[in-house]
C-alpha positions as MATLAB code, in Angstrom:
seq = 'XXXXXXXXXXXXXXXXXXXXXXXXXXXXXXXXXXXXXXXXXXXXXXXXXXXXXXXXXXXXXXXXXXXXXXXXXXXXXXXXXXXXXXXXXXXXXXXXXXXXXXXXXXXXXXXXXXXXXXXXXXXXXXXXXXXXXXXXXXXXXXXXXXXXXXXXXXXXXXXXXXXXXXXXXXXXXXXXXXXXXXXXXXXXXXXXXXXXXXXXXXXXXXXXXXXXXXXXXXXXXXXXXXXXXXXXXX';
ca = [
      74.555   96.586  129.823;
      76.734   99.743  130.854;
      80.005   99.257  132.841;
      80.015  100.295  136.575;
      82.415  102.573  138.137;
      83.300  103.209  141.525;
      84.549  106.645  142.212;
      86.096  107.244  145.689;
      86.447  111.210  145.799;
      85.780  113.271  148.752;
      85.407  116.722  147.127;
      81.872  117.247  146.835;
      82.110  119.604  143.579;
      84.545  117.162  141.759;
      82.663  113.963  142.684;
      79.499  115.556  141.173;
      81.462  116.866  138.126;
      83.258  113.373  137.696;
      79.892  111.405  137.946;
      78.036  113.718  135.522;
      80.496  113.181  132.765;
      81.037  109.738  133.266;
      76.803  109.064  133.336;
      76.816  111.145  130.076;
      79.541  108.556  128.814;
      76.912  105.788  129.897;
      78.793  104.516  132.777;
      77.061  103.731  135.982;
      78.175  105.591  138.807;
      78.316  104.561  142.511;
      80.082  107.470  144.378;
      81.673  107.401  147.821;
      83.099  110.344  149.889;
      85.200  108.550  152.285;
      86.941  105.138  153.131;
      83.816  103.958  155.079;
      81.337  104.965  152.376;
      83.748  103.204  149.719;
      83.787   99.958  151.799;
      80.013  100.181  152.271;
      79.496  100.633  148.591;
      81.636   97.604  147.789;
      80.311   95.271  150.369;
      76.677   96.424  148.877;
      78.469   96.170  145.034;
      79.635   92.850  145.996;
      75.949   91.445  146.237;
      74.886   92.796  142.956;
      78.084   92.293  140.944;
      81.495   93.650  140.828;
      82.825   97.022  139.545;
      84.324   97.134  136.065;
      86.617   99.886  137.227;
      87.509  102.128  140.413;
      88.587  105.803  140.485;
      90.353  106.344  144.063;
      91.495  109.496  145.673;
      94.116  109.357  148.066;
      93.278  112.285  150.662;
      90.129  111.113  152.094;
      88.524  112.576  155.561;
      88.991  109.285  157.293;
      91.872  108.154  156.229;
      94.366  107.276  153.309;
      92.694  106.076  149.853;
      96.045  103.970  149.461;
      94.738  101.638  152.241;
      91.606  100.750  150.199;
      94.061   99.716  147.292;
      94.662   96.288  149.037;
      91.238   95.544  149.323;
      90.405   96.140  146.163;
      93.253   94.060  144.699;
      92.205   91.367  146.874;
      88.520   91.249  146.166;
      88.067   93.059  142.601;
      89.847   92.513  139.180;
      88.497   95.747  138.148;
      91.162   98.262  137.138;
      92.022  101.019  139.909;
      93.108  104.638  138.650;
      94.245  106.782  141.332;
      93.337  110.238  141.254;
      95.288  112.569  143.478;
      97.186  115.843  143.694;
     100.057  114.072  144.980;
     102.537  114.988  142.193;
     105.912  113.352  143.189;
     107.287  110.266  142.042;
     107.310  108.134  145.335;
     103.645  107.851  145.592;
     103.135  107.109  142.154;
     105.929  104.235  142.029;
     104.418  102.864  145.462;
     100.808  102.577  144.260;
     101.661  101.344  140.692;
     103.790   98.772  142.594;
     101.005   97.797  145.023;
      98.763   96.910  142.134;
      96.973  100.368  140.970;
      96.660  100.153  137.163;
      97.229  103.854  136.579;
      98.035  107.324  138.143;
      96.320  110.559  137.345;
      97.663  113.787  138.921;
      94.879  116.542  139.629;
      94.179  118.822  137.885;
      93.264  116.559  134.878;
      90.828  117.252  132.037;
      87.598  114.896  132.002;
      88.864  113.677  128.240;
      92.334  112.568  129.700;
      90.597  110.507  132.507;
      88.205  108.989  130.055;
      90.911  108.171  127.900;
      92.925  106.516  130.829;
      89.906  104.534  131.665;
      89.468  103.084  127.928;
      93.095  101.924  128.102;
      92.876  100.596  131.649;
      89.635   98.550  130.539;
      91.136   97.612  127.372;
      94.122   95.948  129.362;
      91.622   93.964  131.096;
      89.915   92.939  127.715;
      87.113   95.140  127.950;
      86.628   97.266  124.452;
      84.947  100.679  125.022;
      84.831  103.211  122.395;
      84.947  107.203  122.684;
      81.193  108.429  123.261;
      79.737  110.513  120.592;
      79.854  114.038  122.149;
      78.690  116.244  119.151;
      75.679  115.768  116.921;
      74.042  117.656  114.100;
      71.270  117.084  112.110;
      68.822  119.083  110.073;
      69.257  122.294  112.306;
      69.822  120.259  115.744;
      73.281  120.800  117.346;
      74.118  119.296  120.440;
      77.491  119.445  122.143;
      77.664  117.278  125.342;
      80.857  118.279  126.531;
      79.675  121.901  126.609;
      76.041  120.975  127.808;
      74.723  122.848  124.745;
      71.957  122.376  122.473;
      71.004  124.603  119.602;
      67.800  124.387  116.974;
      68.441  126.570  114.283;
      70.881  128.611  115.944;
      68.995  129.161  118.965;
      69.834  127.842  122.513;
      67.149  125.327  123.680;
      66.966  124.818  127.427;
      66.679  121.424  128.550;
      66.038  119.958  131.994;
      69.149  117.786  133.577;
      67.214  114.588  132.933;
      65.946  115.626  129.383;
      69.737  116.380  128.470;
      70.688  113.056  129.902;
      68.298  111.189  128.076;
      69.104  112.920  124.808;
      72.801  112.410  125.432;
      72.075  108.588  125.893;
      70.113  108.399  122.476;
      73.110  110.413  120.976;
      75.632  107.568  122.026;
      74.267  105.330  119.129;
      72.362  107.586  116.758;
      70.642  105.535  114.214;
      70.108  102.297  116.525;
      67.200  101.720  118.896;
      68.121  101.993  122.779;
      65.564   99.826  124.544;
      63.273  101.164  127.322;
      65.142   99.274  130.018;
      68.634  100.537  128.897;
      67.406  104.083  128.858;
      65.645  103.390  132.271;
      68.716  102.084  133.816;
      71.431  104.375  132.273;
      69.163  107.648  133.021;
      67.394  107.186  136.077;
      68.943  103.737  137.958;
      68.288  100.174  138.298;
      65.259  100.575  140.351;
      63.337  102.412  137.830;
      63.183   99.605  134.931;
      59.424   99.332  135.303;
      58.655  103.045  135.017;
      58.094  103.384  131.433;
      55.752  106.353  131.898;
      58.832  108.181  132.705;
      60.193  107.669  129.165;
      56.799  108.617  127.581;
      56.691  111.945  129.375;
      60.152  112.935  129.011;
      60.223  111.968  125.479;
      57.239  114.055  124.857;
      59.027  116.788  126.410;
      62.113  116.731  124.208;
      60.108  116.366  121.239;
      58.335  119.475  122.342;
      61.524  121.312  122.469;
      63.250  119.548  119.258;
      60.548  118.631  116.814;
      58.887  120.848  114.232;
      55.730  118.877  114.885;
      55.823  116.753  118.250;
      52.980  114.697  116.823;
      54.758  113.690  114.107;
      58.554  113.499  115.191;
      61.204  113.256  112.383;
      64.484  113.184  114.930;
      63.319  111.131  118.044;
      61.760  108.036  116.574;
      59.656  105.380  118.570;
      60.173  101.493  118.036;
      56.792  100.337  119.539;
      57.243   97.908  122.172;
      61.016   98.309  122.123;
      62.519  101.606  122.594;
      63.580  105.033  120.966;
      65.906  105.992  118.158;
      67.756  109.391  117.449;
      68.286  109.567  113.952;
      71.878  109.670  112.618;
      74.010  112.581  112.502;
      74.848  114.453  109.415;
      78.211  113.430  107.952;
];
């Protein structure tokens, strides 16, 4: 089961960028744009299981994210990483002393954020590995960070869902990913019975990436179990 992250960030564009990057890395993301949203998500999340990590902005439209830190520390064991444009020492020291596990000053790179998350999770006894972001096999090249797919040197245009499905398979090339894992991580928990989605989108991916979609050599089917992307070339 993938780890679940609560992202509290009011900037719509940044929230979308971080959510997409986290999902590509295999995290499930619950996003909130305000303190009220975050409290509602936490109340809902508490019914279905705790969050594994929280990314918390400070300057929110209905108050300061700092006020949420006490609630998080009282109710959640998850590490909390503050993401803020406030770069002076005072808020960093105060929030770290108040229970934040890390403090990341904006602007920051997605790579640094993901690395800080891995460290914070490791300190809580959760081991995570860097995601596979590049793949090459028999003329197929995928660069997840650049959101680029090429086949024999030609750019291949994938829909957002096709790209998310391919990126998920890329995280463990050579290993079968079950139908349930793919449906949860690409579409969401509520879609675990929608296996027809997989048939449809795997068919579309094969049509774009296989020499013969009817006899696939890259995107393989494990009948009744799931799908596998063949291993990358060394």
